[in-house]
C-alpha positions as CSV (number, residue, x, y, z in Angstrom):
1,M,-9.6,-20.5,42.6
2,R,-7.3,-23.3,41.4
3,D,-3.8,-23.9,42.9
4,D,-2.1,-23.2,39.5
5,D,-4.0,-20.0,38.9
6,K,-1.2,-17.5,40.0
7,R,-3.7,-14.7,40.9
8,A,-3.9,-13.2,44.4
9,R,-7.7,-12.5,44.0
10,D,-10.4,-13.8,41.7
11,N,-10.9,-10.4,39.9
12,E,-7.3,-10.1,38.9
13,V,-6.1,-11.0,35.4
14,R,-3.3,-13.5,34.9
15,T,-0.1,-12.2,33.3
16,E,-0.3,-14.9,30.7
17,D,-3.6,-13.3,29.5
18,L,-1.9,-10.0,28.9
19,E,1.2,-11.2,27.1
20,P,1.7,-9.5,23.8
21,Y,2.1,-11.3,20.5
22,V,5.8,-10.6,20.3
23,A,6.5,-12.7,17.2
24,L,3.6,-11.2,15.3
25,R,4.8,-7.7,16.1
26,Y,8.2,-8.6,14.7
27,I,6.7,-10.0,11.5
28,A,4.6,-6.8,11.1
29,R,7.7,-4.6,11.5
30,L,9.6,-6.8,9.1
31,F,7.0,-6.5,6.4
32,K,6.9,-2.7,6.8
33,V,10.7,-2.4,6.8
34,L,10.8,-4.6,3.6
35,A,8.2,-2.4,2.0
36,V,10.3,0.7,2.7
37,L,13.4,-1.0,1.4
38,M,11.6,-1.9,-1.8
39,L,10.7,1.8,-2.3
40,V,14.4,2.8,-1.7
41,M,15.4,0.1,-4.3
42,L,12.8,1.6,-6.7
43,I,14.3,5.1,-6.3
44,G,17.8,3.7,-6.8
45,E,16.7,1.8,-9.9
46,V,15.0,4.8,-11.5
47,V,18.0,7.0,-10.8
48,T,20.4,4.5,-12.2
49,G,18.3,3.8,-15.3
50,I,17.9,7.5,-16.1
51,V,21.6,8.2,-15.6
52,T,22.8,5.2,-17.7
53,S,20.2,5.1,-20.4
54,G,18.3,8.3,-20.3
55,V,14.8,8.6,-21.5
56,A,15.1,5.4,-23.5
57,A,14.8,3.4,-20.3
58,F,11.5,5.0,-19.4
59,M,9.2,2.2,-20.5
60,T,11.3,-0.5,-18.8
61,L,11.5,1.6,-15.7
62,L,7.7,2.2,-15.7
63,G,7.1,-1.6,-15.7
64,E,9.7,-2.2,-13.0
65,A,8.4,0.7,-10.9
66,T,4.8,-0.7,-11.1
67,R,5.9,-4.1,-10.1
68,L,8.0,-2.9,-7.1
69,L,5.2,-0.5,-6.0
70,V,2.6,-3.3,-6.0
71,L,5.0,-5.6,-4.1
72,A,5.8,-2.9,-1.6
73,G,2.1,-2.2,-1.1
74,L,1.4,-5.9,-0.5
75,L,4.2,-6.1,2.1
76,W,2.8,-3.0,3.8
77,A,-0.7,-4.5,3.8
78,G,0.7,-7.8,5.2
79,G,2.1,-5.8,8.1
80,D,-1.2,-4.1,8.7
81,I,-3.0,-7.4,8.5
82,T,-0.6,-8.8,11.1
83,I,-1.4,-5.9,13.4
84,L,-5.1,-6.6,12.9
85,L,-4.5,-10.2,13.9
86,I,-2.8,-9.0,17.1
87,D,-5.8,-6.8,17.9
88,A,-8.2,-9.6,17.2
89,G,-6.3,-11.8,19.5
90,H,-6.4,-9.2,22.3
91,D,-10.2,-8.9,21.8
92,L,-10.5,-12.7,22.0
93,R,-8.6,-12.7,25.2
94,V,-10.7,-10.0,26.7
95,A,-13.9,-11.9,25.8
96,R,-12.5,-15.1,27.3
97,I,-11.6,-13.2,30.6
98,L,-15.0,-11.6,30.8
99,L,-16.8,-14.9,30.1
100,G,-14.8,-16.5,32.8
101,R,-15.7,-13.8,35.3
102,I,-19.4,-14.1,34.3
103,N,-19.2,-17.9,34.8
104,A,-17.6,-17.5,38.2
105,A,-20.2,-15.0,39.3
106,M,-23.0,-17.3,38.2
107,H,-21.5,-20.2,40.2
108,E,-21.1,-18.0,43.3
109,R,-24.7,-16.9,42.9
110,E,-25.8,-20.5,42.7
111,E,-23.8,-21.5,45.8
112,R,-25.3,-18.6,47.7
113,E,-28.8,-19.6,46.7
114,K,-28.2,-23.3,47.6
115,N,-26.9,-22.2,51.1
116,R,-30.0,-20.3,51.9
């Protein structure tokens, strides 16, 4: 074990290896909140359009609604992709930790075999 390792035992995991991706979580939340706000804006726009222009604004509102729904869907998907990136990062960290443990066990085994 190295001097800068900050572990009490070899089989413990350093706290740096378990730190969450805080910034990515905020970005995921931001994307999802923006998607919900876009839907609220869509509802407000449809209500305002129907109240002010009636059925005559239907075609314009349909185009705007489609555009806002697609944009909100893309923002929501961006939040989901960000969460997927967080999960992939955790999987990568776990693989790195396990590979390090396997490497350490192999070196210990070699040392034991040399000392026989």
